[in-house]
C-alpha positions in Angstrom: 104.3 110.5 106.5 102.8 113.5 108.3 101.9 113.1 111.9 98.2 113.5 111.2 98.2 110.5 108.9 96.9 107.1 110.2 98.5 103.8 109.3 96.4 100.6 109.5 98.1 97.3 108.9 95.5 94.6 107.9 97.8 91.7 107.3 101.4 91.2 108.3 103.1 87.9 107.5 106.7 86.9 108.3 108.3 83.5 107.5 111.8 82.3 107.9 113.1 79.6 105.5 116.7 78.6 106.0 118.7 81.8 105.4 115.8 83.7 104.0 113.2 85.9 105.6 110.0 86.4 103.6 107.4 89.0 104.5 104.3 90.7 103.2 102.4 93.7 104.5 98.9 94.9 103.5 97.3 98.0 104.9 96.4 101.6 104.2 97.4 105.1 105.1 94.5 107.5 105.6 94.0 111.1 106.6 97.0 112.2 104.4 96.8 116.0 103.9 95.8 116.8 100.3 98.9 118.9 99.7 101.1 115.9 100.4 98.9 113.6 98.2 99.3 116.2 95.4 103.1 115.9 95.6 102.8 112.1 95.2 100.8 112.1 92.0 102.6 110.3 89.3 105.4 109.2 91.6 106.4 105.7 92.7 106.7 105.3 96.5 108.8 102.8 98.3 109.0 102.0 102.1 112.1 103.5 103.7 112.5 101.3 106.7 111.2 97.9 107.8 112.2 96.7 111.3 111.7 93.2 112.7 111.6 92.7 116.5 111.6 89.5 118.5 108.3 89.0 120.4 
């Protein structure tokens, strides 16, 4: 995303069950420049990186 965009995560949930890590993330990205939004029309977007850190 562009540097001008804002990411707000409303709900992040991570659980560990045996040998499996389950997670969910809800949020929104705002203030995305209209030129960039135009490029995304009709496209499917996927996250590129998810990082877990120990508190």
